[in-house]
C-alpha positions in Angstrom: -0.1 0.3 -0.1 1.3 3.9 -0.5 0.8 6.1 1.4 -2.4 8.6 1.8 -1.0 11.7 -0.4 -2.4 15.1 -0.6 -0.8 18.0 -2.7 -1.9 21.2 -3.0 -3.5 22.6 -5.3 -3.3 26.2 -4.5 -1.2 28.4 -1.6 -4.2 28.7 0.6 -4.5 32.8 1.7 -6.9 31.3 4.6 -6.1 29.2 7.6 -7.1 25.7 6.7 -7.9 23.4 9.0 -6.7 20.3 8.5 -8.0 18.7 11.4 -10.4 16.1 9.4 -7.3 14.2 7.8 -6.1 12.0 10.6 -5.5 8.3 10.3 -8.6 8.1 13.1 -11.0 9.9 10.9 -9.9 8.3 7.7 -9.9 4.9 8.6 -11.8 2.5 6.5 -13.0 5.2 4.0 -12.4 4.8 0.4 -11.0 7.8 -1.7 -14.1 8.9 -3.3 -15.3 9.9 0.6 -12.3 11.0 1.7 -12.4 13.9 -1.5 -16.4 14.9 -0.2 -15.2 15.8 3.1 -15.7 19.2 4.1 -12.8 21.5 5.5 -13.2 24.7 7.0 -11.1 27.5 4.4 -11.3 30.9 6.6 -14.7 31.5 6.6 -16.5 28.9 4.3 -16.5 25.0 4.1 -14.7 23.4 0.9 -14.5 19.8 -0.5 -11.1 18.3 0.0 -11.0 17.8 -3.8 -10.9 21.5 -4.7 -7.9 21.7 -2.8 -5.9 19.0 -2.4 -5.1 16.3 -5.1 -5.2 12.8 -3.4 -3.2 9.5 -4.0 -2.3 6.3 -2.3 -4.9 4.7 -0.3 -2.7 4.0 3.3 -4.8 5.6 5.6 -2.3 4.9 8.4 0.2 6.9 6.8 -0.7 10.4 5.8 1.6 12.6 3.5 1.5 16.3 2.6 3.8 16.9 -0.4 3.5 20.9 0.4 3.3 23.1 3.5 2.1 26.4 4.7 1.7 28.4 7.8 -2.2 28.7 7.2 -2.3 24.9 7.7 -3.4 24.8 11.0 -4.4 22.0 13.6 -2.5 19.0 11.4 -2.9 16.1 13.4 -5.2 17.3 16.0 -6.3 14.9 18.3 -4.9 11.3 16.2 -4.0 8.4 18.4 -2.1 6.4 15.9 -0.2 5.9 12.6 2.0 8.7 11.4 1.4 12.3 9.0 4.5 13.7 7.6 3.9 17.2 6.1 7.1 18.4 3.2 6.8 22.1 4.7 5.9 24.4 7.0 2.7 24.1 9.4 0.8 26.6 11.8 -1.3 26.8 14.8 -2.2 23.9 17.2 -0.2 21.2 15.6 -0.2 18.1 17.3 -3.1 19.7 19.6 -4.9 16.7 21.8 -3.1 14.2 20.6 -3.0 10.9 22.4 -0.7 9.1 20.3 0.8 8.0 16.7 4.1 10.5 15.3 3.7 13.9 13.6 6.7 14.6 11.5 7.1 18.6 10.2 9.6 18.9 8.0 9.7 23.0 7.9 8.8 25.2 11.0 5.7 25.6 12.8 3.0 27.9 14.5 2.3 28.5 18.5 0.4 25.7 20.5 2.5 22.9 18.9 1.8 19.8 21.3 -1.0 21.8 23.2 -2.5 19.8 25.6 -1.0 16.4 24.2 -1.6 13.2 26.1 0.8 10.8 24.1 2.8 10.2 20.7 5.8 11.9 19.3 6.2 15.2 17.6 9.3 16.2 15.5 9.4 19.9 14.1 12.5 19.8 11.9 12.4 23.8 11.7 11.6 26.1 14.1 8.3 26.7 16.5 6.3 29.5 17.5 5.5 30.5 21.3 3.6 28.4 24.0 5.1 25.0 23.1 3.7 22.6 24.8 1.5 24.7 26.5 -1.9 24.7 27.7 -4.6 27.3 26.1 -5.6 30.1 28.9 -8.0 28.9 31.2 -7.2 25.1 30.7 -5.6 23.8 33.6 -2.5 22.2 32.3 0.0 21.6 29.2 1.3 18.2 27.9 0.8 15.4 29.7 3.0 12.8 28.2 4.7 12.2 25.1 7.7 13.7 23.7 8.3 17.0 21.1 12.0 17.4 19.5 12.4 20.6 17.6 15.5 21.0 15.8 15.7 24.4 15.6 14.5 27.3 17.8 11.6 27.5 19.7 9.4 30.9 21.0 8.3 31.9 24.2 7.1 29.9 26.9 7.9 26.5 25.9 6.2 24.0 28.2 4.0 26.7 30.1 2.0 24.6 32.6 4.0 21.1 31.5 2.4 18.2 33.4 4.4 15.7 32.1 6.7 14.7 29.1 9.6 15.2 27.4 10.1 18.6 25.0 13.7 18.7 23.5 14.8 22.0 21.5 18.2 21.8 19.6 18.2 25.6 19.3 17.7 28.7 21.4 14.3 29.0 23.6 12.9 32.3 24.5 11.6 33.5 27.8 10.0 32.0 30.5 10.9 28.7 29.0 9.3 26.2 31.7 7.1 29.0 33.0 4.6 27.2 35.7 5.9 23.7 35.1 4.0 21.0 37.2 6.6 18.1 36.3 7.9 16.8 33.2 11.4 17.7 31.7 12.3 20.3 29.1 15.9 20.4 27.5 17.4 22.9 25.8 20.5 22.5 24.0 21.3 26.1 23.4 20.9 29.7 24.9 17.6 30.1 26.9 16.0 33.6 27.3 14.9 35.1 30.7 12.9 33.8 33.5 13.5 30.3 32.4 11.4 28.4 35.2 9.1 31.1 36.1 6.7 29.9 38.9 8.2 26.4 38.2 6.4 24.4 40.7 8.3 20.5 40.5 9.7 19.2 36.8 13.1 19.7 35.7 14.7 21.7 32.5 17.9 21.1 31.4 20.5 23.9 29.6 23.4 22.5 28.1 24.3 26.4 28.1 24.1 28.6 31.0 21.8 31.4 30.6 22.3 34.7 30.9 19.8 35.2 33.8 19.1 33.4 36.3 16.4 34.4 38.4 17.1 35.7 42.1 14.0 32.8 43.5 16.2 30.0 42.3 18.6 28.3 45.1 22.1 26.7 43.8 23.0 23.7 45.0 26.1 23.2 43.4 28.2 21.2 41.4 26.4 17.7 41.4 27.0 14.2 39.3 23.8 12.9 38.9 23.5 9.2 37.1 19.7 9.9 36.2 21.4 12.1 33.6 23.3 9.0 32.4 20.3 6.8 32.1 18.3 9.6 30.3 21.1 10.6 27.8 21.3 6.9 26.7 17.5 6.5 26.4 16.8 10.0 23.9 20.2 8.7 22.0 18.2 5.3 20.8 15.5 7.6 19.6 17.3 7.2 16.0 21.0 8.1 14.3 20.1 12.0 14.4 20.3 11.9 18.4 23.3 10.0 18.8 24.6 13.6 19.7 23.1 13.1 23.4 26.1 10.2 24.2 28.4 13.1 24.4 27.0 14.7 27.4 28.2 14.1 30.8 26.0 13.6 33.8 27.5 16.2 35.5 25.7 19.8 35.8 25.6 22.5 38.2 21.9 22.1 39.9 19.4 25.8 40.9 16.2 24.8 42.8 13.4 26.5 42.6 10.8 28.4 42.2 11.5 29.5 45.7 8.3 31.4 45.3 6.3 28.5 44.5 7.2 26.0 46.9 10.8 25.3 45.2 10.7 21.5 44.2 11.3 21.9 40.6 15.0 22.4 39.3 17.5 23.7 36.7 20.4 21.6 35.2 22.9 23.0 33.7 25.3 20.6 31.9 29.1 20.1 32.3 30.6 21.4 29.3 33.6 19.0 27.6 
């Protein structure tokens, strides 16, 4: 079977909601029925065949040959299968995701992985603000799974993170890990100001020392932590491109905080070799 492939016929001028095009919703459907699915495009609904050319028949493996910042809600609520986008996506990529794998070979917008509870998201480019965070009024953000960003991330990474892993190979903006409840955030380049603001528990791991550490974080000194050895070994097994985690040693300078919350969180600044 060949992957179910969608090729854009137009360059979207308005937001195009792709949440109906997931393995869960397309399972068992013929291509004729898929072509008649109505998608929200701006203020109107348009049948899929007017926007995409469709080939292949494997609904467990979905491909979008072109991307756009106006493609929103890609992979929303998916529980299994694989979706790949060869290009950019807009806001709410992987929102409420419960399982499966979502790969974006470009940049993505804000709220990637909003309230996801399982699965894996890989963004090969940059992402906007509120990665893995919760919307205003929601009790928490991401509660399980893993998000890997090859580029940079915006502000408020992991805001109210409940559980899971967020890995950023580039830079992170201000307020990284703000109001974290639990979980792990790893930033391999610089972070902005106020990392860990209001965090209650959880771990923020930084490969490079930030330019600013809030006064409400207490230095615990330089420590050797064997759990880091196990963590890096586990992450290196995600694939060949993540083998670089083996180069990190299990030593870090630990800061406890945020003392303005309950002080049970931690920031670890890795020892450079």
